[in-house]
C-alpha positions as CSV (number, residue, x, y, z in Angstrom):
1,M,67.5,14.0,-17.7
2,L,69.9,12.1,-19.8
3,N,70.9,13.6,-23.2
4,H,72.2,10.5,-24.9
5,A,69.6,8.6,-26.9
6,D,71.7,5.5,-27.1
7,L,72.0,5.3,-23.3
8,M,68.2,5.7,-22.9
9,L,67.6,3.0,-25.5
10,T,70.0,0.7,-23.7
11,L,68.3,1.4,-20.3
12,A,64.9,0.8,-21.8
13,N,66.0,-2.5,-23.4
14,D,67.6,-3.7,-20.2
15,R,64.4,-2.9,-18.3
16,H,62.4,-4.8,-20.9
17,R,64.6,-7.8,-20.6
18,E,64.2,-7.7,-16.8
19,L,60.5,-7.7,-17.1
20,V,60.5,-10.6,-19.5
21,E,62.8,-12.6,-17.2
22,E,60.5,-11.9,-14.2
23,A,57.4,-13.0,-16.2
24,D,59.2,-16.2,-17.2
25,R,60.2,-16.9,-13.6
26,H,56.7,-16.3,-12.4
27,H,55.3,-18.6,-15.1
28,L,57.8,-21.4,-14.3
29,L,57.1,-21.1,-10.6
30,S,53.3,-21.3,-11.1
31,I,53.7,-24.4,-13.2
32,A,55.9,-26.0,-10.5
33,R,53.3,-25.2,-7.8
34,L,50.5,-26.7,-9.9
35,A,52.6,-29.8,-10.5
36,R,53.3,-30.2,-6.7
37,K,49.7,-29.7,-5.9
38,A,48.7,-32.3,-8.5
39,R,51.1,-34.8,-6.9
40,K,49.6,-34.3,-3.5
41,A,46.0,-34.5,-4.6
42,P,44.2,-37.8,-3.8
43,V,43.8,-40.2,-6.6
44,V,40.3,-40.8,-7.7
45,R,39.6,-44.3,-9.0
46,G,38.6,-44.6,-12.6
47,R,39.8,-41.1,-13.5
48,P,43.0,-40.1,-15.1
49,T,45.4,-38.3,-12.7
50,G,46.9,-36.0,-15.4
51,N,45.7,-32.7,-16.6
52,L,45.3,-33.8,-20.2
53,A,42.1,-35.0,-21.7
54,S,42.0,-38.6,-22.8
55,C,41.6,-39.5,-26.5
56,E,38.9,-42.0,-25.8
57,T,35.3,-41.1,-25.0
58,S,34.1,-42.2,-21.6
59,A,30.7,-43.7,-21.0
60,A,28.8,-44.4,-17.8
61,V,28.6,-48.1,-17.1
62,P,25.8,-49.4,-14.8
63,V,26.9,-51.1,-11.6
64,R,26.2,-54.8,-11.4
């Protein structure tokens, strides 16, 4: 085992940074996949295509 505490701390910090970078990459890739999937989804008439809720309340309107 390594006897130098500074070296062990450096190795632990490097590994932690690698894990954080990997998690960030995974998060960005999943967002990109969702965005691509949303673009390919068929558009439904009368509904917003985004993933954010609208500010206005929607009410059912009877068909004439």
